[in-house]
N, CA and C atoms of all chains as a GROMACS GRO file, in nm:
protein
  630
    1MET      N    1  12.825  20.432   9.370
    1MET     CA    2  12.798  20.470   9.514
    1MET      C    3  12.876  20.376   9.602
    2LYS      N    4  12.960  20.431   9.686
    2LYS     CA    5  13.041  20.352   9.778
    2LYS      C    6  12.945  20.313   9.897
    3SER      N    7  12.946  20.184   9.927
    3SER     CA    8  12.862  20.136  10.042
    3SER      C    9  12.954  20.082  10.145
    4LYS      N   10  12.966  20.164  10.254
    4LYS     CA   11  13.046  20.123  10.366
    4LYS      C   12  12.955  20.044  10.465
    5PHE      N   13  13.027  19.970  10.543
    5PHE     CA   14  12.961  19.898  10.654
    5PHE      C   15  12.846  19.802  10.613
    6LEU      N   16  12.863  19.747  10.496
    6LEU     CA   17  12.766  19.651  10.453
    6LEU      C   18  12.834  19.519  10.424
    7PHE      N   19  12.771  19.407  10.441
    7PHE     CA   20  12.825  19.273  10.410
    7PHE      C   21  12.816  19.247  10.261
    8PRO      N   22  12.896  19.162  10.200
    8PRO     CA   23  12.878  19.130  10.063
    8PRO      C   24  12.742  19.067  10.037
    9TYR      N   25  12.717  19.062   9.904
    9TYR     CA   26  12.572  19.018   9.872
    9TYR      C   27  12.548  18.875   9.915
   10TRP      N   28  12.647  18.786   9.901
   10TRP     CA   29  12.621  18.646   9.931
   10TRP      C   30  12.595  18.622  10.084
   11CYS      N   31  12.629  18.715  10.164
   11CYS     CA   32  12.598  18.708  10.308
   11CYS      C   33  12.452  18.685  10.335
   12ARG      N   34  12.373  18.744  10.246
   12ARG     CA   35  12.232  18.724  10.263
   12ARG      C   36  12.185  18.585  10.266
   13TYR      N   37  12.241  18.499  10.177
   13TYR     CA   38  12.206  18.361  10.178
   13TYR      C   39  12.258  18.285  10.298
   14LEU      N   40  12.385  18.332  10.339
   14LEU     CA   41  12.446  18.270  10.462
   14LEU      C   42  12.352  18.305  10.575
   15GLY      N   43  12.308  18.432  10.580
   15GLY     CA   44  12.210  18.476  10.683
   15GLY      C   45  12.082  18.393  10.693
   16TRP      N   46  12.022  18.382  10.576
   16TRP     CA   47  11.897  18.289  10.580
   16TRP      C   48  11.929  18.153  10.620
   17GLY      N   49  12.046  18.100  10.582
   17GLY     CA   50  12.089  17.965  10.617
   17GLY      C   51  12.090  17.960  10.776
   18LEU      N   52  12.158  18.053  10.832
   18LEU     CA   53  12.165  18.054  10.976
   18LEU      C   54  12.037  18.060  11.048
   19VAL      N   55  11.945  18.148  10.995
   19VAL     CA   56  11.808  18.164  11.051
   19VAL      C   57  11.742  18.025  11.043
   20LEU      N   58  11.748  17.961  10.925
   20LEU     CA   59  11.682  17.838  10.908
   20LEU      C   60  11.742  17.729  10.994
   21LEU      N   61  11.870  17.734  11.012
   21LEU     CA   62  11.936  17.632  11.108
   21LEU      C   63  11.893  17.651  11.246
   22HIS      N   64  11.856  17.771  11.285
   22HIS     CA   65  11.815  17.801  11.417
   22HIS      C   66  11.690  17.722  11.458
   23VAL      N   67  11.601  17.705  11.359
   23VAL     CA   68  11.467  17.649  11.389
   23VAL      C   69  11.480  17.502  11.438
   24PRO      N   70  11.542  17.415  11.359
   24PRO     CA   71  11.557  17.272  11.406
   24PRO      C   72  11.641  17.269  11.538
   25LEU      N   73  11.744  17.352  11.540
   25LEU     CA   74  11.828  17.346  11.666
   25LEU      C   75  11.753  17.381  11.789
   26SER      N   76  11.677  17.485  11.782
   26SER     CA   77  11.610  17.520  11.906
   26SER      C   78  11.491  17.430  11.937
   27MET      N   79  11.433  17.368  11.832
   27MET     CA   80  11.324  17.272  11.860
   27MET      C   81  11.382  17.155  11.921
   28LEU      N   82  11.499  17.107  11.867
   28LEU     CA   83  11.564  16.995  11.927
   28LEU      C   84  11.596  17.023  12.079
   29GLY      N   85  11.656  17.138  12.100
   29GLY     CA   86  11.687  17.181  12.235
   29GLY      C   87  11.570  17.177  12.323
   30ARG      N   88  11.454  17.229  12.274
   30ARG     CA   89  11.333  17.238  12.357
   30ARG      C   90  11.281  17.099  12.383
   31SER      N   91  11.279  17.013  12.279
   31SER     CA   92  11.224  16.879  12.300
   31SER      C   93  11.312  16.800  12.395
   32HIS      N   94  11.445  16.825  12.407
   32HIS     CA   95  11.520  16.756  12.499
   32HIS      C   96  11.531  16.829  12.632
   33GLY      N   97  11.450  16.927  12.647
   33GLY     CA   98  11.444  17.003  12.772
   33GLY      C   99  11.576  17.090  12.806
   34MET      N  100  11.652  17.111  12.697
   34MET     CA  101  11.770  17.182  12.727
   34MET      C  102  11.737  17.328  12.745
   35ILE      N  103  11.640  17.382  12.677
   35ILE     CA  104  11.604  17.516  12.711
   35ILE      C  105  11.455  17.510  12.742
   36ASN      N  106  11.416  17.592  12.842
   36ASN     CA  107  11.275  17.605  12.871
   36ASN      C  108  11.241  17.755  12.868
   37ILE      N  109  11.167  17.790  12.773
   37ILE     CA  110  11.140  17.937  12.757
   37ILE      C  111  11.058  17.995  12.866
   38MET      N  112  10.988  17.904  12.935
   38MET     CA  113  10.898  17.958  13.043
   38MET      C  114  10.976  17.984  13.167
   39ASP      N  115  11.091  17.932  13.178
   39ASP     CA  116  11.181  17.959  13.293
   39ASP      C  117  11.240  18.091  13.284
   40THR      N  118  11.206  18.173  13.385
   40THR     CA  119  11.270  18.305  13.373
   40THR      C  120  11.399  18.303  13.438
   41GLN      N  121  11.414  18.220  13.544
   41GLN     CA  122  11.544  18.210  13.607
   41GLN      C  123  11.609  18.067  13.574
   42PRO      N  124  11.731  18.068  13.521
   42PRO     CA  125  11.792  17.938  13.496
   42PRO      C  126  11.812  17.861  13.622
   43ARG      N  127  11.787  17.725  13.609
   43ARG     CA  128  11.792  17.646  13.729
   43ARG      C  129  11.940  17.637  13.784
   44ASP      N  130  12.031  17.617  13.683
   44ASP     CA  131  12.167  17.614  13.728
   44ASP      C  132  12.220  17.748  13.708
   45GLN      N  133  12.286  17.799  13.806
   45GLN     CA  134  12.351  17.938  13.792
   45GLN      C  135  12.482  17.927  13.731
   46GLY      N  136  12.520  18.026  13.657
   46GLY     CA  137  12.652  18.029  13.593
   46GLY      C  138  12.636  18.042  13.445
   47ILE      N  139  12.752  18.097  13.390
   47ILE     CA  140  12.746  18.117  13.248
   47ILE      C  141  12.774  17.998  13.166
   48PHE      N  142  12.857  17.905  13.210
   48PHE     CA  143  12.908  17.799  13.124
   48PHE      C  144  12.838  17.665  13.150
   49VAL      N  145  12.710  17.677  13.196
   49VAL     CA  146  12.631  17.545  13.209
   49VAL      C  147  12.564  17.518  13.079
   50GLY      N  148  12.526  17.396  13.051
   50GLY     CA  149  12.486  17.353  12.920
   50GLY      C  150  12.362  17.424  12.879
   51GLU      N  151  12.262  17.447  12.964
   51GLU     CA  152  12.142  17.510  12.926
   51GLU      C  153  12.163  17.647  12.873
   52HIS      N  154  12.243  17.725  12.947
   52HIS     CA  155  12.275  17.864  12.912
   52HIS      C  156  12.351  17.861  12.788
   53LEU      N  157  12.453  17.777  12.771
   53LEU     CA  158  12.538  17.778  12.646
   53LEU      C  159  12.456  17.752  12.533
   54PHE      N  160  12.358  17.656  12.545
   54PHE     CA  161  12.274  17.616  12.431
   54PHE      C  162  12.190  17.736  12.393
   55PHE      N  163  12.129  17.805  12.490
   55PHE     CA  164  12.047  17.919  12.473
   55PHE      C  165  12.126  18.026  12.400
   56ILE      N  166  12.244  18.051  12.444
   56ILE     CA  167  12.327  18.156  12.395
   56ILE      C  168  12.366  18.127  12.249
   57SER      N  169  12.404  17.999  12.222
   57SER     CA  170  12.445  17.968  12.086
   57SER      C  171  12.334  17.972  11.985
   58THR      N  172  12.214  17.923  12.021
   58THR     CA  173  12.108  17.936  11.924
   58THR      C  174  12.057  18.082  11.906
   59THR      N  175  12.065  18.153  12.016
   59THR     CA  176  12.026  18.296  12.001
   59THR      C  177  12.128  18.370  11.911
   60LEU      N  178  12.256  18.339  11.938
   60LEU     CA  179  12.361  18.396  11.851
   60LEU      C  180  12.340  18.360  11.704
   61ILE      N  181  12.313  18.234  11.679
   61ILE     CA  182  12.296  18.188  11.546
   61ILE      C  183  12.183  18.272  11.475
   62MET      N  184  12.070  18.278  11.546
   62MET     CA  185  11.955  18.351  11.493
   62MET      C  186  11.981  18.498  11.482
   63SER      N  187  12.048  18.560  11.576
   63SER     CA  188  12.070  18.707  11.552
   63SER      C  189  12.179  18.732  11.449
   64ALA      N  190  12.279  18.652  11.442
   64ALA     CA  191  12.383  18.669  11.349
   64ALA      C  192  12.322  18.646  11.210
   65GLY      N  193  12.240  18.552  11.192
   65GLY     CA  194  12.167  18.529  11.059
   65GLY      C  195  12.085  18.649  11.019
   66LEU      N  196  11.998  18.697  11.118
   66LEU     CA  197  11.921  18.815  11.086
   66LEU      C  198  12.003  18.938  11.051
   67PHE      N  199  12.111  18.951  11.131
   67PHE     CA  200  12.195  19.066  11.111
   67PHE      C  201  12.256  19.066  10.965
   68LEU      N  202  12.298  18.946  10.930
   68LEU     CA  203  12.361  18.932  10.792
   68LEU      C  204  12.262  18.957  10.685
   69VAL      N  205  12.136  18.907  10.710
   69VAL     CA  206  12.030  18.931  10.612
   69VAL      C  207  12.003  19.080  10.589
   70ALA      N  208  11.991  19.146  10.712
   70ALA     CA  209  11.950  19.280  10.713
   70ALA      C  210  12.057  19.373  10.648
   71PHE      N  211  12.178  19.341  10.681
   71PHE     CA  212  12.287  19.436  10.643
   71PHE      C  213  12.384  19.382  10.531
   72ALA      N  214  12.317  19.300  10.440
   72ALA     CA  215  12.397  19.255  10.329
   72ALA      C  216  12.369  19.355  10.211
   73LYS      N  217  12.467  19.367  10.116
   73LYS     CA  218  12.447  19.455  10.009
   73LYS      C  219  12.340  19.400   9.914
   74GLU      N  220  12.275  19.492   9.842
   74GLU     CA  221  12.188  19.453   9.728
   74GLU      C  222  12.273  19.421   9.612
   75LYS      N  223  12.220  19.358   9.509
   75LYS     CA  224  12.294  19.331   9.388
   75LYS      C  225  12.348  19.472   9.326
   76ILE      N  226  12.252  19.563   9.314
   76ILE     CA  227  12.295  19.697   9.268
   76ILE      C  228  12.265  19.792   9.389
   77GLU      N  229  12.364  19.844   9.444
   77GLU     CA  230  12.350  19.938   9.547
   77GLU      C  231  12.350  20.075   9.492
   78ASP      N  232  12.238  20.149   9.506
   78ASP     CA  233  12.236  20.284   9.466
   78ASP      C  234  12.179  20.376   9.566
   79GLU      N  235  12.159  20.500   9.539
   79GLU     CA  236  12.117  20.596   9.638
   79GLU      C  237  11.970  20.568   9.679
   80GLN      N  238  11.894  20.511   9.593
   80GLN     CA  239  11.753  20.488   9.635
   80GLN      C  240  11.752  20.377   9.738
   81ILE      N  241  11.826  20.272   9.716
   81ILE     CA  242  11.838  20.157   9.804
   81ILE      C  243  11.880  20.214   9.942
   82TRP      N  244  11.978  20.306   9.944
   82TRP     CA  245  12.016  20.367  10.067
   82TRP      C  246  11.908  20.439  10.130
   83GLN      N  247  11.826  20.505  10.059
   83GLN     CA  248  11.725  20.585  10.121
   83GLN      C  249  11.613  20.490  10.175
   84VAL      N  250  11.588  20.387  10.107
   84VAL     CA  251  11.488  20.291  10.147
   84VAL      C  252  11.544  20.218  10.278
   85ARG      N  253  11.672  20.197  10.275
   85ARG     CA  254  11.733  20.127  10.393
   85ARG      C  255  11.718  20.214  10.514
   86LEU      N  256  11.751  20.338  10.497
   86LEU     CA  257  11.746  20.433  10.606
   86LEU      C  258  11.610  20.460  10.659
   87ASP      N  259  11.515  20.460  10.562
   87ASP     CA  260  11.373  20.481  10.599
   87ASP      C  261  11.316  20.350  10.676
   88SER      N  262  11.365  20.246  10.636
   88SER     CA  263  11.317  20.123  10.696
   88SER      C  264  11.379  20.104  10.844
   89LEU      N  265  11.509  20.154  10.848
   89LEU     CA  266  11.563  20.152  10.990
   89LEU      C  267  11.488  20.247  11.081
   90ARG      N  268  11.457  20.358  11.035
   90ARG     CA  269  11.378  20.456  11.112
   90ARG      C  270  11.248  20.394  11.159
   91TRP      N  271  11.173  20.323  11.067
   91TRP     CA  272  11.047  20.260  11.107
   91TRP      C  273  11.069  20.150  11.207
   92ALA      N  274  11.189  20.079  11.188
   92ALA     CA  275  11.210  19.967  11.276
   92ALA      C  276  11.235  20.016  11.421
   93ILE      N  277  11.308  20.128  11.425
   93ILE     CA  278  11.337  20.186  11.567
   93ILE      C  279  11.212  20.235  11.620
   94PHE      N  280  11.130  20.300  11.548
   94PHE     CA  281  11.000  20.352  11.587
   94PHE      C  282  10.919  20.238  11.651
   95ILE      N  283  10.899  20.128  11.570
   95ILE     CA  284  10.815  20.024  11.606
   95ILE      C  285  10.880  19.954  11.736
   96ASN      N  286  11.011  19.940  11.730
   96ASN     CA  287  11.075  19.876  11.840
   96ASN      C  288  11.045  19.954  11.971
   97TYR      N  289  11.062  20.084  11.970
   97TYR     CA  290  11.045  20.156  12.100
   97TYR      C  291  10.899  20.162  12.131
   98LEU      N  292  10.807  20.159  12.037
   98LEU     CA  293  10.664  20.151  12.066
   98LEU      C  294  10.636  20.022  12.138
   99VAL      N  295  10.687  19.910  12.088
   99VAL     CA  296  10.653  19.779  12.148
   99VAL      C  297  10.725  19.771  12.285
  100LEU      N  298  10.844  19.831  12.297
  100LEU     CA  299  10.924  19.827  12.418
  100LEU      C  300  10.844  19.910  12.530
  101ILE      N  301  10.796  20.027  12.489
  101ILE     CA  302  10.726  20.107  12.590
  101ILE      C  303  10.602  20.039  12.624
  102ILE      N  304  10.521  19.997  12.530
  102ILE     CA  305  10.397  19.928  12.569
  102ILE      C  306  10.425  19.808  12.654
  103SER      N  307  10.524  19.731  12.626
  103SER     CA  308  10.545  19.614  12.711
  103SER      C  309  10.612  19.652  12.845
  104LEU      N  310  10.674  19.761  12.853
  104LEU     CA  311  10.728  19.807  12.980
  104LEU      C  312  10.612  19.840  13.075
  105VAL      N  313  10.511  19.904  13.012
  105VAL     CA  314  10.397  19.949  13.092
  105VAL      C  315  10.306  19.830  13.132
  106PHE      N  316  10.288  19.738  13.037
  106PHE     CA  317  10.180  19.633  13.063
  106PHE      C  318  10.238  19.497  13.100
  107ILE      N  319  10.360  19.470  13.074
  107ILE     CA  320  10.417  19.340  13.099
  107ILE      C  321  10.530  19.345  13.196
  108GLU      N  322  10.534  19.248  13.288
  108GLU     CA  323  10.644  19.258  13.384
  108GLU      C  324  10.750  19.145  13.359
  109ASP      N  325  10.744  19.081  13.238
  109ASP     CA  326  10.830  18.981  13.203
  109ASP      C  327  10.955  19.033  13.139
  110VAL      N  328  11.051  19.072  13.218
  110VAL     CA  329  11.170  19.148  13.156
  110VAL      C  330  11.252  19.060  13.063
  111PRO      N  331  11.292  18.932  13.106
  111PRO     CA  332  11.370  18.854  13.010
  111PRO      C  333  11.308  18.832  12.877
  112HIS      N  334  11.174  18.819  12.865
  112HIS     CA  335  11.108  18.808  12.726
  112HIS      C  336  11.118  18.943  12.657
  113MET      N  337  11.117  19.049  12.731
  113MET     CA  338  11.124  19.183  12.670
  113MET      C  339  11.252  19.202  12.607
  114LEU      N  340  11.364  19.148  12.668
  114LEU     CA  341  11.490  19.155  12.614
  114LEU      C  342  11.496  19.086  12.483
  115GLU      N  343  11.434  18.967  12.484
  115GLU     CA  344  11.434  18.884  12.360
  115GLU      C  345  11.362  18.953  12.249
  116LEU      N  346  11.250  19.017  12.287
  116LEU     CA  347  11.170  19.091  12.189
  116LEU      C  348  11.252  19.203  12.129
  117ASN      N  349  11.327  19.276  12.212
  117ASN     CA  350  11.405  19.378  12.171
  117ASN      C  351  11.520  19.336  12.080
  118LEU      N  352  11.560  19.209  12.096
  118LEU     CA  353  11.661  19.161  12.015
  118LEU      C  354  11.613  19.124  11.867
  119TRP      N  355  11.484  19.095  11.858
  119TRP     CA  356  11.430  19.051  11.724
  119TRP      C  357  11.362  19.158  11.651
  120VAL      N  358  11.274  19.238  11.724
  120VAL     CA  359  11.174  19.320  11.660
  120VAL      C  360  11.249  19.424  11.565
  121PRO      N  361  11.358  19.491  11.601
  121PRO     CA  362  11.414  19.586  11.502
  121PRO      C  363  11.464  19.521  11.371
  122LEU      N  364  11.531  19.404  11.392
  122LEU     CA  365  11.592  19.344  11.276
  122LEU      C  366  11.476  19.285  11.185
  123ILE      N  367  11.386  19.206  11.250
  123ILE     CA  368  11.272  19.148  11.166
  123ILE      C  369  11.188  19.250  11.101
  124PHE      N  370  11.161  19.358  11.173
  124PHE     CA  371  11.074  19.465  11.114
  124PHE      C  372  11.141  19.535  11.001
  125PHE      N  373  11.275  19.555  11.022
  125PHE     CA  374  11.357  19.628  10.918
  125PHE      C  375  11.355  19.536  10.791
  126ILE      N  376  11.388  19.400  10.810
  126ILE     CA  377  11.392  19.318  10.691
  126ILE      C  378  11.261  19.315  10.619
  127ILE      N  379  11.150  19.307  10.692
  127ILE     CA  380  11.018  19.302  10.625
  127ILE      C  381  10.998  19.424  10.554
  128ARG      N  382  11.017  19.541  10.621
  128ARG     CA  383  10.979  19.669  10.553
  128ARG      C  384  11.068  19.690  10.428
  129PHE      N  385  11.202  19.664  10.444
  129PHE     CA  386  11.296  19.681  10.337
  129PHE      C  387  11.268  19.598  10.220
  130ARG      N  388  11.240  19.468  10.242
  130ARG     CA  389  11.208  19.374  10.132
  130ARG      C  390  11.079  19.415  10.064
  131TRP      N  391  10.978  19.452  10.148
  131TRP     CA  392  10.844  19.494  10.100
  131TRP      C  393  10.862  19.614  10.004
  132VAL      N  394  10.938  19.713  10.039
  132VAL     CA  395  10.939  19.826   9.949
  132VAL      C  396  11.019  19.786   9.823
  133ILE      N  397  11.119  19.708   9.836
  133ILE     CA  398  11.197  19.669   9.714
  133ILE      C  399  11.104  19.579   9.624
  134TRP      N  400  11.016  19.497   9.686
  134TRP     CA  401  10.916  19.418   9.606
  134TRP      C  402  10.827  19.512   9.530
  135ARG      N  403  10.774  19.614   9.608
  135ARG     CA  404  10.688  19.712   9.546
  135ARG      C  405  10.754  19.789   9.421
  136LEU      N  406  10.876  19.823   9.445
  136LEU     CA  407  10.959  19.883   9.335
  136LEU      C  408  10.960  19.802   9.214
  137ASN      N  409  10.991  19.669   9.238
  137ASN     CA  410  10.997  19.576   9.129
  137ASN      C  411  10.867  19.553   9.055
  138GLN      N  412  10.752  19.555   9.143
  138GLN     CA  413  10.625  19.550   9.079
  138GLN      C  414  10.591  19.659   8.994
  139SER      N  415  10.629  19.786   9.035
  139SER     CA  416  10.594  19.897   8.948
  139SER      C  417  10.677  19.899   8.831
  140LEU      N  418  10.794  19.840   8.836
  140LEU     CA  419  10.881  19.821   8.714
  140LEU      C  420  10.816  19.731   8.612
  141LYS      N  421  10.756  19.615   8.665
  141LYS     CA  422  10.694  19.517   8.580
  141LYS      C  423  10.573  19.574   8.518
  142ARG      N  424  10.503  19.654   8.594
  142ARG     CA  425  10.373  19.719   8.537
  142ARG      C  426  10.411  19.812   8.418
  143GLU      N  427  10.534  19.883   8.433
  143GLU     CA  428  10.571  19.974   8.331
  143GLU      C  429  10.611  19.892   8.196
  144ALA      N  430  10.672  19.779   8.221
  144ALA     CA  431  10.724  19.705   8.105
  144ALA      C  432  10.618  19.649   8.018
  145MET      N  433  10.904  21.840   9.178
  145MET     CA  434  11.000  21.852   9.067
  145MET      C  435  10.960  21.752   8.961
  146LYS      N  436  10.946  21.801   8.837
  146LYS     CA  437  10.923  21.704   8.730
  146LYS      C  438  11.043  21.696   8.637
  147ASN      N  439  11.044  21.595   8.556
  147ASN     CA  440  11.165  21.577   8.475
  147ASN      C  441  11.129  21.531   8.333
  148THR      N  442  11.224  21.545   8.234
  148THR     CA  443  11.195  21.505   8.098
  148THR      C  444  11.277  21.388   8.051
  149ILE      N  445  11.314  21.308   8.147
  149ILE     CA  446  11.403  21.189   8.120
  149ILE      C  447  11.343  21.101   8.017
  150ARG      N  448  11.210  21.070   8.037
  150ARG     CA  449  11.142  20.985   7.938
  150ARG      C  450  11.150  21.036   7.793
  151VAL      N  451  11.130  21.167   7.778
  151VAL     CA  452  11.139  21.227   7.643
  151VAL      C  453  11.282  21.217   7.595
  152GLU      N  454  11.371  21.254   7.678
  152GLU     CA  455  11.519  21.255   7.637
  152GLU      C  456  11.563  21.115   7.605
  153ARG      N  457  11.511  21.018   7.675
  153ARG     CA  458  11.550  20.880   7.648
  153ARG      C  459  11.495  20.834   7.508
  154ALA      N  460  11.381  20.881   7.483
  154ALA     CA  461  11.312  20.844   7.351
  154ALA      C  462  11.393  20.906   7.234
  155ILE      N  463  11.440  21.038   7.258
  155ILE     CA  464  11.522  21.105   7.153
  155ILE      C  465  11.647  21.028   7.130
  156LYS      N  466  11.710  20.988   7.241
  156LYS     CA  467  11.839  20.910   7.230
  156LYS      C  468  11.817  20.756   7.201
  157ASN      N  469  11.695  20.723   7.202
  157ASN     CA  470  11.660  20.582   7.178
  157ASN      C  471  11.728  20.487   7.280
  158MET      N  472  11.705  20.526   7.397
  158MET     CA  473  11.764  20.454   7.514
  158MET      C  474  11.654  20.389   7.594
  159THR      N  475  11.678  20.270   7.649
  159THR     CA  476  11.583  20.213   7.739
  159THR      C  477  11.620  20.250   7.883
  160GLN      N  478  11.524  20.226   7.978
  160GLN     CA  479  11.556  20.246   8.122
  160GLN      C  480  11.680  20.171   8.160
  161ALA      N  481  11.689  20.067   8.110
  161ALA     CA  482  11.808  19.976   8.147
  161ALA      C  483  11.941  20.042   8.100
  162ASP      N  484  11.936  20.094   7.974
  162ASP     CA  485  12.058  20.153   7.922
  162ASP      C  486  12.093  20.277   8.007
  163LEU      N  487  12.000  20.356   8.041
  163LEU     CA  488  12.034  20.484   8.121
  163LEU      C  489  12.073  20.434   8.259
  164ALA      N  490  12.019  20.340   8.314
  164ALA     CA  491  12.050  20.289   8.454
  164ALA      C  492  12.201  20.244   8.444
  165GLU      N  493  12.237  20.174   8.339
  165GLU     CA  494  12.377  20.133   8.336
  165GLU      C  495  12.468  20.242   8.316
  166ALA      N  496  12.431  20.341   8.242
  166ALA     CA  497  12.511  20.454   8.208
  166ALA      C  498  12.549  20.539   8.337
  167VAL      N  499  12.454  20.538   8.430
  167VAL     CA  500  12.479  20.622   8.550
  167VAL      C  501  12.495  20.533   8.671
  168SER      N  502  12.518  20.404   8.645
  168SER     CA  503  12.538  20.298   8.748
  168SER      C  504  12.436  20.305   8.867
  169VAL      N  505  12.309  20.299   8.832
  169VAL     CA  506  12.203  20.274   8.935
  169VAL      C  507  12.118  20.154   8.881
  170SER      N  508  12.014  20.117   8.968
  170SER     CA  509  11.930  20.022   8.924
  170SER      C  510  11.820  20.075   8.831
  171ARG      N  511  11.756  19.982   8.760
  171ARG     CA  512  11.647  20.024   8.674
  171ARG      C  513  11.529  20.078   8.753
  172GLN      N  514  11.512  20.020   8.869
  172GLN     CA  515  11.403  20.078   8.963
  172GLN      C  516  11.411  20.216   8.991
  173THR      N  517  11.552  20.252   9.012
  173THR     CA  518  11.570  20.400   9.041
  173THR      C  519  11.530  20.488   8.930
  174ILE      N  520  11.574  20.451   8.804
  174ILE     CA  521  11.540  20.532   8.689
  174ILE      C  522  11.390  20.545   8.670
  175ASN      N  523  11.333  20.424   8.696
  175ASN     CA  524  11.179  20.418   8.688
  175ASN      C  525  11.106  20.503   8.774
  176THR      N  526  11.158  20.510   8.907
  176THR     CA  527  11.093  20.590   9.014
  176THR      C  528  11.119  20.741   8.987
  177ILE      N  529  11.234  20.769   8.936
  177ILE     CA  530  11.270  20.913   8.906
  177ILE      C  531  11.174  20.957   8.792
  178GLU      N  532  11.155  20.884   8.689
  178GLU     CA  533  11.073  20.909   8.576
  178GLU      C  534  10.933  20.936   8.614
  179SER      N  535  10.884  20.852   8.711
  179SER     CA  536  10.744  20.872   8.753
  179SER      C  537  10.731  20.963   8.871
  180ASN      N  538  10.840  21.049   8.896
  180ASN     CA  539  10.833  21.149   8.995
  180ASN      C  540  10.812  21.099   9.139
  181LYS      N  541  10.846  20.969   9.156
  181LYS     CA  542  10.830  20.921   9.291
  181LYS      C  543  10.955  20.927   9.376
  182TYR      N  544  11.068  20.958   9.308
  182TYR     CA  545  11.190  20.967   9.379
  182TYR      C  546  11.265  21.081   9.320
  183VAL      N  547  11.324  21.166   9.414
  183VAL     CA  548  11.404  21.284   9.374
  183VAL      C  549  11.552  21.240   9.382
  184PRO      N  550  11.628  21.242   9.272
  184PRO     CA  551  11.763  21.200   9.279
  184PRO      C  552  11.850  21.296   9.346
  185SER      N  553  11.969  21.255   9.383
  185SER     CA  554  12.068  21.346   9.448
  185SER      C  555  12.120  21.434   9.339
  186THR      N  556  12.195  21.532   9.384
  186THR     CA  557  12.248  21.626   9.290
  186THR      C  558  12.341  21.552   9.192
  187VAL      N  559  12.429  21.465   9.256
  187VAL     CA  560  12.528  21.389   9.186
  187VAL      C  561  12.465  21.309   9.068
  188LEU      N  562  12.357  21.234   9.105
  188LEU     CA  563  12.288  21.145   9.010
  188LEU      C  564  12.224  21.237   8.900
  189ALA      N  565  12.161  21.347   8.943
  189ALA     CA  566  12.097  21.436   8.846
  189ALA      C  567  12.201  21.487   8.744
  190LEU      N  568  12.317  21.526   8.798
  190LEU     CA  569  12.418  21.579   8.702
  190LEU      C  570  12.468  21.466   8.607
  191LYS      N  571  12.484  21.346   8.656
  191LYS     CA  572  12.521  21.236   8.578
  191LYS      C  573  12.422  21.211   8.468
  192ILE      N  574  12.289  21.214   8.496
  192ILE     CA  575  12.181  21.194   8.395
  192ILE      C  576  12.187  21.304   8.286
  193ALA      N  577  12.210  21.429   8.341
  193ALA     CA  578  12.216  21.542   8.251
  193ALA      C  579  12.343  21.523   8.151
  194ARG      N  580  12.443  21.464   8.209
  194ARG     CA  581  12.567  21.454   8.128
  194ARG      C  582  12.535  21.342   8.014
  195VAL      N  583  12.466  21.239   8.044
  195VAL     CA  584  12.438  21.138   7.957
  195VAL      C  585  12.357  21.190   7.832
  196PHE      N  586  12.269  21.290   7.864
  196PHE     CA  587  12.188  21.353   7.759
  196PHE      C  588  12.249  21.477   7.694
  197ASP      N  589  12.374  21.511   7.739
  197ASP     CA  590  12.440  21.634   7.692
  197ASP      C  591  12.351  21.760   7.698
  198LYS      N  592  12.293  21.770   7.812
  198LYS     CA  593  12.203  21.892   7.824
  198LYS      C  594  12.221  21.949   7.956
  199PRO      N  595  12.198  22.085   7.976
  199PRO     CA  596  12.214  22.137   8.114
  199PRO      C  597  12.100  22.077   8.208
  200LEU      N  598  12.130  22.078   8.333
  200LEU     CA  599  12.048  22.021   8.434
  200LEU      C  600  11.906  22.069   8.424
  201GLU      N  601  11.892  22.210   8.408
  201GLU     CA  602  11.760  22.275   8.418
  201GLU      C  603  11.673  22.226   8.303
  202GLU      N  604  11.731  22.170   8.201
  202GLU     CA  605  11.643  22.128   8.088
  202GLU      C  606  11.586  21.995   8.117
  203ILE      N  607  11.644  21.918   8.209
  203ILE     CA  608  11.595  21.785   8.234
  203ILE      C  609  11.511  21.785   8.365
  204PHE      N  610  11.558  21.855   8.464
  204PHE     CA  611  11.486  21.859   8.588
  204PHE      C  612  11.423  22.006   8.611
  205ILE      N  613  11.292  22.005   8.622
  205ILE     CA  614  11.224  22.135   8.633
  205ILE      C  615  11.145  22.143   8.760
  206LEU      N  616  11.170  22.258   8.828
  206LEU     CA  617  11.104  22.283   8.959
  206LEU      C  618  10.953  22.315   8.926
  207GLU      N  619  10.869  22.269   9.017
  207GLU     CA  620  10.724  22.291   9.000
  207GLU      C  621  10.678  22.394   9.107
  208GLU      N  622  10.553  22.442   9.089
  208GLU     CA  623  10.496  22.529   9.189
  208GLU      C  624  10.490  22.450   9.320
  209GLY      N  625  10.526  22.518   9.427
  209GLY     CA  626  10.522  22.456   9.556
  209GLY      C  627  10.645  22.372   9.602
  210ASP      N  628  10.742  22.361   9.511
  210ASP     CA  629  10.858  22.290   9.550
  210ASP      C  630  10.948  22.377   9.639
   0.00000   0.00000   0.00000
């Protein structure tokens, strides 16, 4: 089965590495006051100020990591994996829009909604996809 | 849809892993097909039938309500 538009298998580990890297980086940034998540408006205006650059780079690291994890090939790519992937994507989009619509109605915090929109589909997709594969492996073990 | 893959495998003395390798899918896929949890694509069904040297209809059988 030809799998187009997927990263090689090792990208998954690179992706997890980036996600893990994001944690100490953003904590460091927060403890040094470089980013303040409660600020909805940046104090300094402009794209190339330190605060904004730091925020962008950490966010980029995190989303690139999640993206690589989500769209890396499996060891054996076959049609069932494709179906699980498609199904998980559908669920992720469902959940994302549900969360988005609910937060549109009840929350007025637009910048955080953007952030939510950035993470929810990828994270939910990864959880659902991994969970189904884990269940498949479990049923295989039970058979053996 | 039900199938006779498990029986055919026993006749040919093949494990799930052997069959999986022969049709280049994962063992999980063969396992879910055998337990009727997953319906394979036409291409995969034809490949499986070819491994067993049997016509498709002898391996995959439609059920009432399909």
